C-alpha positions as CSV (number, residue, x, y, z in Angstrom):
1,M,-79.2,79.5,-208.4
2,K,-80.6,78.7,-204.6
3,L,-77.5,79.9,-203.0
4,T,-77.3,83.1,-204.6
5,L,-81.0,83.7,-203.5
6,R,-79.8,82.8,-200.0
7,L,-76.6,85.2,-200.2
8,L,-78.6,87.9,-201.2
9,S,-81.3,87.8,-198.9
10,P,-79.5,89.7,-196.3
11,A,-79.4,93.1,-198.8
12,L,-82.8,92.0,-199.3
13,L,-83.6,92.0,-195.5
14,F,-81.8,94.8,-194.6
15,A,-84.1,96.9,-197.3
16,L,-87.0,95.4,-195.6
17,A,-86.1,96.9,-192.6
18,I,-84.8,99.9,-193.6
19,L,-88.7,100.1,-195.2
20,I,-90.0,99.4,-192.1
21,V,-88.0,102.5,-189.9
22,I,-89.0,104.7,-192.9
23,V,-92.7,104.3,-193.1
24,Y,-92.7,104.2,-188.7
25,Q,-90.6,107.5,-188.9
26,V,-93.3,109.3,-191.8
27,I,-96.0,108.5,-189.6
28,R,-94.5,109.5,-186.7
29,V,-93.3,113.0,-188.2
30,G,-96.5,113.7,-190.4
31,D,-96.2,115.5,-193.5
32,K,-93.0,117.4,-192.9
33,P,-90.2,116.1,-195.8
34,G,-87.7,117.8,-194.1
35,D,-88.4,116.7,-190.6
36,A,-88.6,113.4,-191.8
37,A,-85.6,112.9,-193.8
38,F,-83.5,114.3,-190.6
39,A,-85.3,111.5,-188.3
40,I,-84.6,108.6,-191.3
41,Q,-81.1,109.6,-191.1
42,E,-80.9,109.3,-187.1
43,S,-82.4,106.3,-187.3
44,V,-79.8,104.2,-188.9
45,P,-78.6,101.9,-186.1
46,L,-82.1,101.2,-185.3
47,M,-82.2,100.1,-189.3
48,I,-78.9,98.1,-188.9
49,L,-80.1,96.1,-185.6
50,L,-83.5,95.3,-187.2
51,A,-81.8,94.1,-190.4
52,Q,-79.5,91.9,-187.6
53,L,-82.3,90.6,-186.0
54,L,-84.0,89.3,-189.7
55,W,-80.0,88.0,-190.5
56,L,-80.4,86.0,-187.3
57,L,-83.8,84.7,-187.9
58,L,-82.2,83.6,-191.2
59,L,-79.5,82.1,-190.2
60,L,-81.0,79.9,-187.5
61,Y,-83.5,78.7,-190.4
62,L,-80.7,78.0,-192.9
63,K,-78.7,76.1,-189.9
64,W,-82.1,74.0,-189.3
65,R,-83.0,74.1,-192.9
66,D,-79.2,71.7,-193.8
67,S,-79.0,69.9,-190.5
68,L,-75.6,71.8,-189.7
69,T,-73.9,72.4,-186.7
70,W,-72.3,75.1,-184.9
71,T,-69.0,73.3,-185.9
72,D,-70.2,72.5,-189.6
73,L,-70.4,76.7,-189.5
74,G,-66.5,76.9,-188.5
75,W,-67.4,77.8,-184.9
76,K,-64.5,75.7,-183.3
77,K,-61.4,77.4,-180.8
78,P,-58.6,78.4,-182.9
79,Q,-55.0,78.5,-181.8
80,K,-53.7,81.0,-179.5
81,S,-51.4,82.8,-183.1
82,D,-54.3,83.1,-185.1
83,S,-56.3,84.3,-182.4
84,L,-54.0,87.1,-182.2
85,I,-53.2,87.4,-185.6
86,A,-57.0,88.1,-185.9
87,I,-57.6,90.8,-183.0
88,V,-54.6,92.7,-184.8
89,S,-55.7,92.6,-187.9
90,G,-58.9,93.8,-187.1
91,L,-57.7,96.8,-185.1
92,G,-54.9,97.4,-188.1
93,L,-57.6,97.6,-190.6
94,A,-59.8,99.6,-188.3
95,A,-56.7,102.2,-187.9
96,A,-56.0,102.4,-191.6
97,Y,-60.1,103.2,-191.6
98,V,-59.4,106.3,-189.5
99,R,-56.9,107.7,-191.1
100,L,-56.8,106.4,-195.1
101,L,-60.1,104.8,-196.0
102,S,-62.8,107.3,-194.2
103,P,-61.4,110.1,-195.8
104,A,-60.9,108.1,-199.2
105,H,-64.3,107.7,-199.0
106,T,-65.5,110.8,-198.3
107,W,-63.0,112.4,-201.2
108,L,-64.5,109.5,-203.5
109,Q,-68.1,110.5,-202.6
110,R,-67.1,114.7,-203.4
111,S,-65.5,113.8,-206.7
112,I,-67.0,111.3,-208.1
113,G,-70.4,111.5,-206.3
114,D,-72.3,108.8,-204.2
115,Y,-76.2,108.5,-203.4
116,V,-75.8,109.1,-199.6
117,P,-74.3,112.3,-198.5
118,A,-70.6,112.5,-198.5
119,G,-69.5,112.1,-194.5
120,G,-73.0,111.6,-193.9
121,L,-72.7,108.2,-192.4
122,I,-70.1,108.2,-189.6
123,S,-72.4,111.4,-188.2
124,S,-76.1,109.1,-188.5
125,L,-74.2,106.2,-186.8
126,G,-73.5,108.0,-183.4
127,S,-77.3,109.0,-183.2
128,M,-78.2,106.1,-181.0
129,K,-74.5,104.8,-179.5
130,A,-76.8,102.2,-177.4
131,V,-78.6,100.4,-180.1
132,F,-75.1,100.9,-182.6
133,F,-73.3,99.1,-180.0
134,V,-75.5,96.1,-179.7
135,A,-76.1,96.0,-183.6
136,N,-72.3,96.6,-184.7
137,V,-70.8,95.1,-181.9
138,L,-72.8,92.1,-180.1
139,F,-74.7,90.9,-183.5
140,A,-72.8,91.9,-186.8
141,P,-69.3,90.3,-186.1
142,F,-71.3,87.1,-184.8
143,V,-74.5,87.3,-187.7
144,E,-72.6,88.5,-190.4
145,E,-69.4,86.0,-190.4
146,T,-71.3,82.9,-189.6
147,I,-73.4,83.5,-192.8
148,F,-70.7,84.6,-195.3
149,R,-67.3,83.2,-193.9
150,G,-69.1,80.1,-192.1
151,Y,-71.8,78.9,-194.4
152,A,-71.4,80.8,-197.8
153,L,-67.6,81.0,-198.2
154,P,-67.2,76.9,-198.4
155,R,-69.9,76.6,-200.3
156,L,-68.9,79.1,-202.7
157,K,-65.6,77.7,-203.1
158,E,-67.2,74.2,-203.9
159,R,-68.8,75.9,-207.4
160,G,-65.7,77.6,-208.6
161,E,-62.4,79.2,-208.2
162,F,-63.9,83.1,-207.3
163,G,-65.5,82.1,-204.5
164,V,-63.9,84.8,-202.4
165,L,-64.7,87.6,-204.9
166,W,-68.6,86.2,-204.6
167,S,-68.3,85.6,-200.5
168,C,-66.6,89.6,-201.0
169,L,-69.4,91.1,-203.5
170,F,-71.9,89.4,-201.8
171,F,-70.6,90.9,-198.0
172,G,-69.9,94.5,-199.7
173,L,-74.0,94.4,-200.9
174,I,-75.8,94.2,-197.6
175,H,-73.9,97.4,-196.8
176,W,-75.0,99.0,-199.6
177,A,-77.3,102.0,-197.3
178,G,-73.6,102.9,-196.7
179,G,-73.4,104.2,-200.3
180,F,-71.8,102.9,-203.6
181,W,-68.1,103.6,-202.5
182,Y,-69.1,102.3,-198.7
183,M,-70.1,98.5,-200.1
184,I,-66.8,99.0,-202.8
185,L,-64.4,99.3,-199.7
186,T,-66.6,97.1,-197.4
187,G,-66.5,94.2,-199.5
188,A,-63.1,94.0,-201.2
189,V,-60.7,95.8,-197.9
190,A,-62.9,94.3,-194.9
191,G,-64.5,91.0,-196.8
192,G,-61.0,90.0,-198.3
193,L,-59.4,90.4,-195.0
194,F,-62.4,88.1,-193.1
195,A,-62.1,85.7,-196.1
196,F,-58.1,85.6,-195.3
197,I,-58.6,85.7,-191.6
198,Y,-61.4,82.6,-192.3
199,L,-59.2,80.2,-194.6
200,R,-55.8,80.1,-192.6
201,N,-57.7,77.3,-190.5
202,H,-61.4,77.4,-191.5
203,S,-62.2,79.0,-188.4
204,T,-65.0,81.8,-188.4
205,T,-64.2,82.4,-184.9
206,A,-60.8,83.7,-185.7
207,A,-62.8,85.9,-188.7
208,W,-65.6,86.6,-185.7
209,L,-62.6,87.6,-183.6
210,C,-61.4,90.0,-186.5
211,H,-64.7,91.5,-187.3
212,L,-65.7,92.3,-183.4
213,S,-62.4,94.2,-182.8
214,L,-62.6,96.2,-185.6
215,N,-66.2,97.1,-185.1
216,A,-65.8,97.8,-181.5
217,A,-62.9,100.2,-182.5
218,E,-65.3,101.9,-184.8
219,F,-67.9,102.4,-181.9
220,A,-65.3,103.6,-180.1
221,Y,-64.3,106.1,-182.9
222,V,-67.6,107.2,-183.2
223,A,-68.5,107.7,-179.7
224,W,-65.1,109.6,-179.2
225,R,-65.8,111.7,-181.8
226,D,-68.8,113.3,-179.9
227,L,-67.2,113.8,-176.9
């Protein structure tokens, strides 16, 4: 139960970050609903950055509470072959996202429905490029891989054979702001890949390289679309 609450904490902290930004934007624009909705959508990168900072504090707390070293959390030098596999896998997933997953995501939103407008996520990510880069490239791979692979996955596996599935579920939940289908795709595809890379040699560093490659390519794609 305690482990479950810890793994749900990032999703709850993301909700807190969104609430803080929404309150700020509503106060800033006054009582104009249309302006407030637009301002909130444009602030998605700021929400992500604030959430990452909150998750970093959570990570440092868990590390201190359980008396863990960075090595305990899987931060060790991987083999060169594992590093190469991680980077190529991340870039491959980025290419699949642009060519296959993003169109499939939009199709699911339009055909079945979602609580996030179809295609709205990508446009909002490009609204604050510098903030999005810091949040999604500098912070997210390090914080998320340390929490979900380095910390959570070994402990979930100790509690049963479905540890990988649980880690993917919790990883998908922290991306709930992107919509229902975004949670499913992120948890199953990206979460599954990161878990596989981690389990090859129990290296959070390798999973981080994969995640970093994916997010860097994602940032490049978002920035390129606005040129």
